[in-house]
N, C-alpha and C positions, 0 to 999 in steps of 0.2 A: 483745667487745660495746665496741663507744662509751662512749661516756659524752652521756649523753638530755637533755634539757630538765628541772631539779629540779622546775621545776612545772607538768611537766605530771603530768595526770592517769592514776593508776597504768591505769586502765582501758585506756588507750591502746593502746601493747604487745603484752594478750592480744586485745584487740580486733581489730586489725592479723595479727595470729598466728590467730586465729579463720575469718577471711575469706578469703588466702590459702592455707589449707589446707582451705578446705571448696570452693576456685575450682581443687584438685585442684593445689595447690604440691606436693612431694615434697621438699624439701631439710632439715633440719635445723630444727626452731625457734629452737637457735640464728642461725641464719644468717637467718630471718623477721627476728627478733629485732633483729638489728642493721643489717636493710634497713629496719623500723618504726624504730627509734633515728635513723640519716639522716631520715627521714620528718618525723616529731617535730622533726627540731631544721630542719627550711626552712622547716617551716608557725613556728618560733618569731622567726627572723627580726626582730632591732628596727626594723625599716622599717613590718612590719605591723601596722598599726593595726588595719585590717578584714579582713582576706586573712591571719587569725591561728589558732590551736585552737581560740581561743572558735567562730569561724568554722567549720572545719571537721567540730567535735560537734556544733553544730546540721545541715548539713547530713547528716551521719550521720545524726546523730536521727528526723529528716524521712527519712531511706531508709529506714528501719526503719518510719517509719511507713504508708508507701508500697508497703511489699516486695511486702508482696501483692500486689497491684500489678504484680509483676518474672514474668521465665521464670528470671534468671538473677541471684537480691541478691548474690551476695555479689563476684559481676561486678560489679556497681552503686559496692557498699561503696567497694569496690577503687580504678573509675574514681571515686567520690566524694574517697578518698583523693590519690589523684594531679590533682586536678584543677584546683588553684593550686600544686600539687609547686616548680615551675617558678616564679618570681615578679620584676618586674622594672618599677618603677613611671615609676622613670628614663628604660625605652625608649622611651614615650610622652611624644608632643611635646605634647599636648593626653588629659584623659581621652578613653577612647573605654566602647563596650559593655563590654572582657573586660577595660577595667582595666589592669594587670600583673599578671594570668596568664597568660601562654605557656603557651595551651593545649596548642600543636601540639608543645610542647618539654615540655611535662609530658607527653602520650604518651607519646613519644616515649621518659621515662628510664621510665613504665611500661612502656611494651614490652621493653626491656630488659631491667629490674632483674627484670619477672617472671618470666620464662623463665628467665633465671637462676637462678629458686628453685624450679623445676622445672614451671610450668605451661606447658601445650599451650601453641604457635605459636597455635594460633588464640583460644585464651582471652585470650592474654596481648592480642593485633590485639584482639580485641575490647574492651579495656579501654581501649586507647587508641582508638579509635573512641568510645566512649562519650563521651572527657574531649572530643576535638575536634569535638564535636555542638553543645557550651557558649561555640564561638567567638562565636557569635550565638546560641545560646538558640533555635535554633530546631530542636527535635527533627523530624528522620520521620516522618512518617504510618503507625502502627502498631509504631511500636519502643517498646515499652511500657518497656523498660527508661530509652531515654534519653531518652522524658519523664517518669518519676520520678525521674533526677537531673537532670534539665536546670526541673521544678518546686521540686528543694529546694535547689538553686542559689540559686533569686528567694524563698524564699521567704520572708528577712528582708520582704522588701518589703509582705509582712502582719502586718506585728510592730508591738505593738503600739504609741500612737505615742512615747510619750516613748523605749519602743528604736526606735523608730524615727529619732527626731532623733538619740541614740548611733550609731545606724548614719553616718547622714546625716555630725556629726563625722568618726566616724573614715572614712568615706573621703576626706573632704577633705583630713585632718593625712598619706593618703597619699601626697596629691599636692601638697604646703604648697609644691610648686619649682615652679610649677604657676603662671603669672599667673590672679588669680585673676578677671579680663573672659574671658580664656582659657577656663580651667577652667566660668563659668557660663557661656559659650556650648556648651562640648560636650556638660556635665551637663545645659545645656536641650531639646541635638539627643536625649540618650539621653535623655530623662525624656515628651517629645514623639513621638518612635519607637513605646516601648515602650507609653503612653496611645491609640496608635491600633492597635495587635493587636486586631482583632477576641476575643482571648483571651489570656491572658497563662499559665495552667496548662492540660496537657497532660491531666495525669491525673486519671479523676474523682474521687481525694480534692483534689487539687489543684485542682479548680475550686474548693471550698470556701475556697481561701483569696485567691482573685476578687479580689469587692466591697471587703475591706480594703484590700486592696493598690494598688489604682485611688483609696484615698480617700488614700493616705500620698501615694500617686504626685500624685498631683495639688494634695494640696495643698503639696509640694515643690515644683512645676513651679510653683505660681501665686508663693510666697516667691522662684525665684532670678528670676524675671522681672520682679517689684518690685524687687529686689536687684541687679540687669543695668540697669536704667530710670534706678536713682540713680544709678551707677559711673561712667556714660556721660554723665551730667549732671552729674557732678563735674568732666571732663578736662579739659582747661585746653583752650581755642579754638586752631584752627591759625594760622598767619597772615593777615589779612585781607588779604583779595584788592588786587591793584596796578590 
């Protein structure tokens, strides 16, 4: 087995092994742990200020909260493990809904690694499909597993205000290389689109997060719009017309 991040909580590896075995993996536990170690190291990359092990732990916890609403909870848990496994903030010219999470590439990684661990092609494909639904956070109607995964990933939006402010600071840190004006424009667009939805959460229990999430989003949007206006006012004037 490889070297795993020493700061990662011990339960991560055992949780990954349980989910793989529960989903039908036939590989040895050592082989499963090796893949789990790689995933933990991916989630521990230094440029991850929000999309890191803390975020992964929170998503896994929320999946467990909503697990009774799923058809295949272990596949949903594995999708949570892989949903941000491939991450590259530098690929984005400006911040977008998915940020640096490369959902399609993460899904392909899930398919390859899980089949190698002995999951059926159907199960590995399903995990990859679930991961890819996070690209726009719009689960298909009637897909309860996708609804739970999407709600678990968006659960941070409903955090208590201080934790939400910490999340906002962490997101900005991940995209610090993006000029402030570009970041504000893109983030405002994301928030406006989210607030324009008829509902943010698709699962019955996730629906209880709707009101606090909207309060957080609305407060952030108002702050960013004000900040954007101030930034525009500080911009140097263009050349005088001739």
